[in-house]
N, C-alpha and C positions, 0 to 999 in steps of 0.2 A: 575300420570303424567308419560310421556315417556321421553326418552333421548331428543327427538325433542322438547318437551315442555320445558324441563330445558334449552336447548341450546337457545331457543327463549327468555326465561325469562332472562337468563344471558346476552344475546346480548342487550336486551332492557334496562338493568341496566348498560350498558357500561362496561361489564366485558371483560377481555382479555383471561381468562381461566375458564374452568369448570372442577371440579374434582368429580368423582363418585367412590365409593368403596363399596363393599358388607358389610353391617352391620354398616356403618358410615354415618353421615349426608352429604347431598349434599352441596358442597362448591364452591364458585366462587372467583376469584381474581379481585378486582377493585382497581386501583391506588396502586398496590403492597400490598394491604390489603386483607386478607381472610375473607369472609363473608358466614355464613350459610344461605341457602335459602330453605332447605327442609329436611325432616326426612330421616332416614336411609332406605336403600332398601335391601330386602332379596337377597341372592346370586342367587337363582333360577330365580327371576324376572329380575335381572340385566343381567343374561346370556341370557334369552329369548329376552329382549329388544335389546341387542347387536347383537344377531343373526338376528333379524328382520331388524335392521338398516344396519349392515355391511355384513351380509351373513355368511354362514358356513365356508368359506375359511379363514376369519379373525380368527375365533375361533380355526380352525385347526392349523393355524400358531402359535397362542398363545400356544397351547398344545405342539407343536414341539420345539419351542425355547424360550417360556416364555413371548414373547411380539410380537406386530405387529404394524406397522405404516400404517395408512390409511388416505387418504384425500377424503372428500366427502362434498356435500351440504346437510345440515340438516335444513329443513324448510326455504330454500332460503339463509341460512347463510353458507358460505364456512368455513369448519372446517378441521383442522389437528388433527387426533385422534391417540393416542397411547394407545393400549389395552395391559394390562399386569396382571400378577398374584402377589398377596401379601399373607401374612399369613392369611388374612381374606377371600380371594377368588379373584374374578375378580375385576379389577379396570380400569378406563378410565381417561386419561388426555386429555381434549379437548381444543385446541387452537382455539379461535374464530377469524377468519380473517376478514379483511375489505370486505364489500360486493362488492366493485368495486376496480379497479386498478387505483391508482393515480399517477400523475407525481411528480416531485420534489416539485413544488410549492404547489400542493394539499396535499402533505405529510408533509408540513411545514419544508422542508429542504432547506438549503442555495443553491442558484444557482451555487456556485462554485463547487458543487459536480458533475455538468455536465461535468467538465473537465475529469472525470474518463471514460466517454464514447465518448469523442471527438476524441480520438486517433483511428487510423486505426488498430493498432496492439499493443500488450503488455498485461500486467497483471494488473487488478484492483481488489483489495480485499476489501470486506465489512466485518468488524469484530466487535466483541462486546460480552458481556456475553450472556448467555441463556436468552431469553425473552426480548432482547433489541430492537427488531424490525428489525433485519438484513434482513429477508425475504421481509418485506415491502419495505425497502430501495432498495434492489436488484430489486424488481418488479418495483419500480419507475424509476430506471435507465434503465431497459429494455423498459418501456413505453416511456421514453424520446427518445430512438432510434426508437421505433415502430411508433411514430407519426411524426418523422422528417427525417428519413433516409430510403432508400431502402436497407435493409440488410437481409441476410439469417441468422437467429438466431436459434441455437439449444440449448435447455434448458434441462439439466439433473438434476433431483431431486429425492429425496426419502423421503416422497412421493411428488407428485405434489401439490403445495399449491394454487397458483393463475393460472387460466386458461386465457390465452391471446387470443385476437382477432387480426387477421391479419389486419393491417392498411397499412402503407407504407412498412413495413417490412413483411417478411414471417417468422413465428415463428413455429418451430417444437418442441414439448414437449415430452420428454421420461421419463418414471418413472422406477426407479430401485427398485426391480428386475423385475417388470412386463414386461417392454419392452426390458430390457437388464439385464444379470445376475449380473453385477457389474459396479461400476463407471469406473474401469480400462478398461473393455471391451467397455463400452459406449463411453469413450473418444477416444479410438483407432478407433472405428467405425466412430465417428463424423468427424474425420480428413479426411475421405474418402467421406464425404457427402457434400462437397463444402460449408462449413460454412464461413460466415464473422465474426460472433460473436458466441462464445461458452460460455455457462453459466453453472457453476458447483455448484450444491446446497451446497455442503460442502466438504472441503478438510480435510480428517481425517487421512489418512494413508500416509506414505512416498511415496508409489508408485503412489497414486493419485496426490500428490504434484509434483512428478517428471514428470508425464505425462502432468500436467497443465503447468509447466514451458516449456516443449518441445512444447506444442501447442502455447504458447505465443511467443516463439522464431521463429516459422515458419510462421509468418505473419498474425496471427489471433488475434482479440481482445478477451481476456478471462476475464470473470467476475466470481469471486468465493467468498465464505464466509468461515470464520473460527472463532473459539472462542478465544478471547483475551480481555484484559482490556485496552490496549493502542496500538497505531500503532507500537511502538518499540517492544512490546511483541509479536505482530503478526509476525514481521520479525524474531525475535529471535526464536520463536516457529517453524516457517517453516524451518529455517536453521538447528536448533538443532535436528530436527526429523531424520536427516541423520547421518550416521556413521562419525566419526571424520575425516577419511582420504579423504572424498569427500565433506566435508563442505565448503572448499575453492572454489571449482568449483560451488557449489550450490549458494554461495553468489555472485559469479561473474555472474551467469545466472540471478539471481533475480535482481541484480543491473542493468543489461543491458536491461531487458525486463519490469521492473516495470513502470506502469503508475502512480499509487497512491494507498493509503490505507486510508479508512475511518473507524474509530472506533467510535462506538456510544453507548449511554446509553439512556434509556427512563426516563424522569422526568415529574412530574405533575406540570404544571404551574397554580397556583391557580387563577390568575387574569383572565384567559381565560377558565378555567375549561377543559384543554386539557392535554393529555400526549404527550410530545414533544420530538423528538430525540435531544440529546445534543452530538455534534460531535467533534472529532479531525480528522484533515485531513492532511495527508502527501502526497506530490507530488514528482515526480521524478525530482530532480535537480542535479547539479554536486555535491553539498554538501551531499545530501541524498544518492546518488549513491556511493560516496566515503566512507561514513560511513558504508554502507551495505557491500561493497566490502572488507573493512578492518575489518569487524566483530566488529566494534565499535558501538554496538546497543544503548548503553547508551547516545551517542551523538545525537541520532535522536530527542530527546525531545528539545535539543538546536537548532537543525536545524529547527524544526517546529516553535519554538519561534521566530527565526530570519527570517522565510520565509513568513511573512505576505504579503509582496509585490508580492510574487509569487503565492498567493492564498491559502496558508496553514493556518490552524486554530488550535489553542490550545483550550482546553476545556474552559479556562477562557475567551478567546477572543470570543468564540462562545456564552458563557453565556451573554456577553454584547450585542451581536447581538440579542439574544432572548429577552433581556430586552427592546430593542428599537423597536422590530418588532410590527407592528400594523395590518397588513393584514393577519390575521390567517385564515386558512381553517379549517372548522369544519365538522366532520362526522354527526353532528346533533343527536348523540346518547346521551340520557340523562344520567347523572351520579348521583348516589344516594348520599345523604348527609351522610357522614361518621361521625356520631355524636360521640364525645368523651364523655365518661361517666363523669358526674359531680362529682367532688371531694367533700367530706364532708367538710363543712365550719369549719375553725379552731375556737377554743374558743375565744371569744372577749377578747382583752387585758384589764387589770384592769384600772379603771378610775384613772385619776391623783389625784382626791381628795379622793380616797379610802385609808384608813389608816389600816395598819396591826399592831396590837399590840401584842407584845411578852414580857411576863414577864420573867426576867432573875434572876436566883439565883445561888448559888454555886453548886446546885445539877444538873443543866442542862448542858448537854454536847454540845459543839459547833456544832458537826455533827447533833445532834437532832434539833438544831435551824435552821440549813441549810435546813433540810428536811421540817420543818414547813414553811419556807419561800417559 
């Protein structure tokens, strides 16, 4: 089998990821569980298959810096592939993306997330842990704009994951470093390209965060992603990335330009056999802006709890919405049965009428009697 064959098999089984490494079995991730689907592959064979699929440039980049990020279609399945070196040799981590770009409803997200793209200007952040579906939610927000508004949207990613078709909007997608050497340069260039909406694949460095805030302050709607476990953590991480002497001004900038933050996790809903985003949503209100400006990040959880009427969502409140939801959208990808190994049956309890006879004499120790019982 080739990498293409394994990717197609993994996709058919409803997997989110495929892992290959020289000398180890082929593994997929389904519902956050790892399953083995193939035997180990020799280093030479894996190198040959990778070169055939991704070209010599990817392997050259791996040789230079130890890893490479590529996005491509494998057998009609859009994939994001990280090629890297380990102690055993070459390895690939393949993220299997949705074959089509869905809007919020088709992604089983609450319609209140639409408020993140209703604004004409400001900063909207999609956050969450690795593998929580941030890219899919970001694509859904872009598609909401694409189908309803005439906007010039510039998307900066490394690598490009979803390829959009122009509908009502004009979407220009640029890959880092293929079309621009860095996020910093790409953001600077984008501000000269007459955008209405700027999408930044990930804010990693303080300089990218600074340029993102500047773009949001100059009349553009900016969508960006970052890693965090909660909305409050996303705010704190962004502000604390800067030196102490300028954190006050960064908090003020963020409070003034923030539209909202969604933090999400992926959970499997057994009743509908789907992995569903579970979200926390923080919107810009006077209370949230005041907490951010004052550096009182711990109060943001209370602001979200009290902001239900403003369209904010806690994780618990979102759970109740998931429990009541009936109109689920399905990708129609079958999911395998993750059978739990049967446990050995415990020995049957003694019958009530069963009599244990123990003869007691002076020579028998009480501990010995306990052992016999």
